BALOBA-1460 file (C-alpha; in Angstrom, 3 decimals):
// residues 132
<rec num="1" residu="m" x="78.522" y="7.887" z="130.965"/>
<rec num="2" residu="a" x="75.720" y="7.924" z="133.513"/>
<rec num="3" residu="t" x="73.014" y="10.522" z="133.234"/>
<rec num="4" residu="s" x="71.314" y="12.078" z="136.235"/>
<rec num="5" residu="t" x="68.468" y="9.539" z="135.972"/>
<rec num="6" residu="d" x="70.935" y="6.599" z="136.056"/>
<rec num="7" residu="r" x="72.692" y="7.721" z="139.216"/>
<rec num="8" residu="h" x="72.316" y="6.139" z="142.612"/>
<rec num="9" residu="p" x="70.070" y="8.089" z="145.030"/>
<rec num="10" residu="l" x="73.062" y="8.698" z="147.329"/>
<rec num="11" residu="f" x="75.116" y="10.336" z="144.576"/>
<rec num="12" residu="i" x="74.141" y="13.961" z="145.305"/>
<rec num="13" residu="p" x="74.379" y="13.643" z="149.127"/>
<rec num="14" residu="l" x="77.821" y="12.021" z="148.750"/>
<rec num="15" residu="v" x="78.973" y="14.822" z="146.458"/>
<rec num="16" residu="l" x="77.764" y="17.370" z="149.023"/>
<rec num="17" residu="v" x="79.567" y="15.577" z="151.865"/>
<rec num="18" residu="g" x="82.720" y="15.407" z="149.751"/>
<rec num="19" residu="g" x="82.451" y="19.132" z="149.061"/>
<rec num="20" residu="l" x="82.043" y="19.868" z="152.766"/>
<rec num="21" residu="i" x="85.112" y="17.784" z="153.616"/>
<rec num="22" residu="f" x="87.084" y="19.504" z="150.854"/>
<rec num="23" residu="g" x="85.947" y="22.942" z="152.042"/>
<rec num="24" residu="f" x="86.839" y="22.104" z="155.641"/>
<rec num="25" residu="g" x="90.271" y="20.964" z="154.482"/>
<rec num="26" residu="l" x="90.809" y="24.208" z="152.573"/>
<rec num="27" residu="g" x="89.827" y="26.249" z="155.596"/>
<rec num="28" residu="y" x="91.805" y="24.169" z="158.081"/>
<rec num="29" residu="s" x="94.962" y="24.340" z="155.958"/>
<rec num="30" residu="h" x="94.462" y="28.105" z="155.383"/>
<rec num="31" residu="m" x="94.447" y="27.537" z="151.624"/>
<rec num="32" residu="a" x="91.302" y="29.659" z="151.293"/>
<rec num="33" residu="r" x="93.395" y="32.720" z="152.156"/>
<rec num="34" residu="p" x="94.629" y="34.520" z="149.020"/>
<rec num="35" residu="e" x="97.892" y="35.613" z="150.633"/>
<rec num="36" residu="v" x="98.835" y="31.979" z="151.369"/>
<rec num="37" residu="v" x="98.207" y="30.938" z="147.765"/>
<rec num="38" residu="l" x="100.068" y="33.976" z="146.414"/>
<rec num="39" residu="n" x="103.047" y="33.153" z="148.661"/>
<rec num="40" residu="f" x="103.034" y="29.645" z="147.184"/>
<rec num="41" residu="l" x="102.882" y="30.964" z="143.620"/>
<rec num="42" residu="q" x="105.811" y="33.280" z="144.406"/>
<rec num="43" residu="f" x="107.845" y="30.329" z="145.801"/>
<rec num="44" residu="e" x="107.848" y="31.774" z="149.339"/>
<rec num="45" residu="d" x="105.661" y="29.211" z="151.138"/>
<rec num="46" residu="f" x="105.387" y="25.562" z="150.119"/>
<rec num="47" residu="g" x="102.510" y="24.611" z="152.429"/>
<rec num="48" residu="l" x="100.134" y="24.268" z="149.484"/>
<rec num="49" residu="l" x="102.485" y="21.722" z="147.958"/>
<rec num="50" residu="f" x="102.166" y="19.530" z="151.060"/>
<rec num="51" residu="v" x="98.369" y="19.906" z="151.068"/>
<rec num="52" residu="m" x="98.170" y="18.908" z="147.383"/>
<rec num="53" residu="f" x="100.607" y="16.014" z="147.878"/>
<rec num="54" residu="g" x="98.620" y="14.758" z="150.869"/>
<rec num="55" residu="g" x="95.377" y="14.820" z="148.891"/>
<rec num="56" residu="a" x="96.984" y="13.156" z="145.878"/>
<rec num="57" residu="a" x="98.574" y="10.449" z="148.065"/>
<rec num="58" residu="v" x="95.293" y="9.574" z="149.787"/>
<rec num="59" residu="t" x="93.426" y="9.575" z="146.466"/>
<rec num="60" residu="g" x="96.091" y="7.433" z="144.795"/>
<rec num="61" residu="i" x="96.039" y="4.863" z="147.591"/>
<rec num="62" residu="v" x="92.250" y="4.690" z="147.596"/>
<rec num="63" residu="f" x="92.067" y="4.386" z="143.788"/>
<rec num="64" residu="f" x="94.698" y="1.632" z="143.870"/>
<rec num="65" residu="v" x="93.451" y="-0.367" z="146.877"/>
<rec num="66" residu="m" x="89.649" y="-0.108" z="146.844"/>
<rec num="67" residu="p" x="88.970" y="-1.898" z="143.525"/>
<rec num="68" residu="r" x="91.162" y="-4.774" z="144.743"/>
<rec num="69" residu="v" x="89.403" y="-5.020" z="148.101"/>
<rec num="70" residu="l" x="85.810" y="-4.419" z="147.002"/>
<rec num="71" residu="d" x="84.141" y="-5.071" z="143.674"/>
<rec num="72" residu="r" x="81.632" y="-2.236" z="144.171"/>
<rec num="73" residu="a" x="81.572" y="1.155" z="145.884"/>
<rec num="74" residu="p" x="80.392" y="0.628" z="149.473"/>
<rec num="75" residu="l" x="77.762" y="3.370" z="149.634"/>
<rec num="76" residu="t" x="76.361" y="3.463" z="146.107"/>
<rec num="77" residu="g" x="76.932" y="-0.080" z="144.893"/>
<rec num="78" residu="d" x="78.319" y="1.216" z="141.588"/>
<rec num="79" residu="p" x="81.181" y="-0.784" z="140.058"/>
<rec num="80" residu="f" x="84.691" y="0.653" z="140.205"/>
<rec num="81" residu="e" x="85.720" y="1.590" z="136.701"/>
<rec num="82" residu="r" x="87.850" y="4.159" z="134.943"/>
<rec num="83" residu="r" x="86.106" y="7.107" z="133.406"/>
<rec num="84" residu="l" x="87.961" y="8.253" z="130.381"/>
<rec num="85" residu="k" x="87.377" y="11.802" z="129.243"/>
<rec num="86" residu="s" x="88.898" y="13.036" z="126.072"/>
<rec num="87" residu="f" x="91.277" y="15.972" z="126.147"/>
<rec num="88" residu="d" x="89.524" y="18.485" z="123.964"/>
<rec num="89" residu="r" x="89.372" y="22.220" z="123.385"/>
<rec num="90" residu="n" x="86.893" y="22.791" z="126.249"/>
<rec num="91" residu="v" x="89.220" y="21.135" z="128.755"/>
<rec num="92" residu="l" x="92.117" y="23.281" z="127.569"/>
<rec num="93" residu="i" x="90.122" y="26.534" z="127.628"/>
<rec num="94" residu="g" x="88.565" y="25.779" z="131.009"/>
<rec num="95" residu="g" x="91.945" y="24.926" z="132.506"/>
<rec num="96" residu="a" x="93.464" y="28.090" z="131.108"/>
<rec num="97" residu="i" x="90.660" y="30.258" z="132.497"/>
<rec num="98" residu="f" x="90.935" y="28.546" z="135.881"/>
<rec num="99" residu="g" x="94.730" y="28.891" z="135.976"/>
<rec num="100" residu="v" x="94.819" y="32.511" z="134.881"/>
<rec num="101" residu="g" x="92.041" y="33.422" z="137.312"/>
<rec num="102" residu="w" x="93.771" y="31.617" z="140.144"/>
<rec num="103" residu="g" x="97.111" y="33.206" z="139.312"/>
<rec num="104" residu="l" x="95.693" y="36.732" z="139.043"/>
<rec num="105" residu="s" x="93.505" y="36.568" z="142.140"/>
<rec num="106" residu="g" x="95.638" y="34.211" z="144.217"/>
<rec num="107" residu="i" x="92.684" y="32.033" z="145.110"/>
<rec num="108" residu="c" x="90.886" y="29.179" z="143.388"/>
<rec num="109" residu="p" x="87.205" y="29.680" z="142.486"/>
<rec num="110" residu="g" x="85.836" y="27.311" z="145.146"/>
<rec num="111" residu="a" x="87.865" y="28.881" z="147.909"/>
<rec num="112" residu="a" x="87.042" y="32.356" z="146.554"/>
<rec num="113" residu="y" x="83.344" y="31.664" z="146.969"/>
<rec num="114" residu="g" x="83.879" y="30.478" z="150.547"/>
<rec num="115" residu="w" x="86.031" y="33.511" z="151.318"/>
<rec num="116" residu="w" x="83.499" y="35.855" z="149.726"/>
<rec num="117" residu="r" x="80.616" y="34.345" z="151.704"/>
<rec num="118" residu="s" x="82.567" y="34.478" z="154.974"/>
<rec num="119" residu="r" x="83.333" y="38.158" z="154.360"/>
<rec num="120" residu="a" x="79.676" y="38.883" z="153.654"/>
<rec num="121" residu="t" x="78.542" y="37.158" z="156.864"/>
<rec num="122" residu="d" x="81.150" y="39.098" z="158.888"/>
<rec num="123" residu="g" x="79.450" y="42.328" z="157.865"/>
<rec num="124" residu="v" x="82.252" y="43.317" z="155.489"/>
<rec num="125" residu="d" x="81.405" y="44.341" z="151.953"/>
<rec num="126" residu="p" x="83.104" y="41.572" z="149.899"/>
<rec num="127" residu="s" x="82.989" y="43.505" z="146.646"/>
<rec num="128" residu="p" x="86.254" y="44.742" z="145.114"/>
<rec num="129" residu="t" x="85.226" y="48.316" z="145.931"/>
<rec num="130" residu="g" x="84.403" y="47.476" z="149.555"/>
<rec num="131" residu="a" x="85.958" y="49.278" z="152.503"/>
<rec num="132" residu="d" x="88.382" y="46.421" z="153.226"/>
């Protein structure tokens, strides 16, 4: 596994751009709104299912096609290879915490941060005891 000193100089900027695209997609699809996610979890609105399927389909196609078309990643020059991570206790605990938190709050942690920041910049107290 590559350490931070082994990584290509474009690694961090590419991760930031990917995060911005992901965040824009969450906002555009209204998946950063807790009520939309709660409606999905209560089997009332299946929009999130289409968003997840769309992301999985694009990722699957890219993961299948790109290594056959190119031998290296176009921006970083790193070889395409599978990264295997073992399924251990930390993965299980982290997934459980994420799932329970998402189920209880109705919003995933990344989207929650974006929602919280947008509320703070709108002049609304984003804390649980706020006026809203």
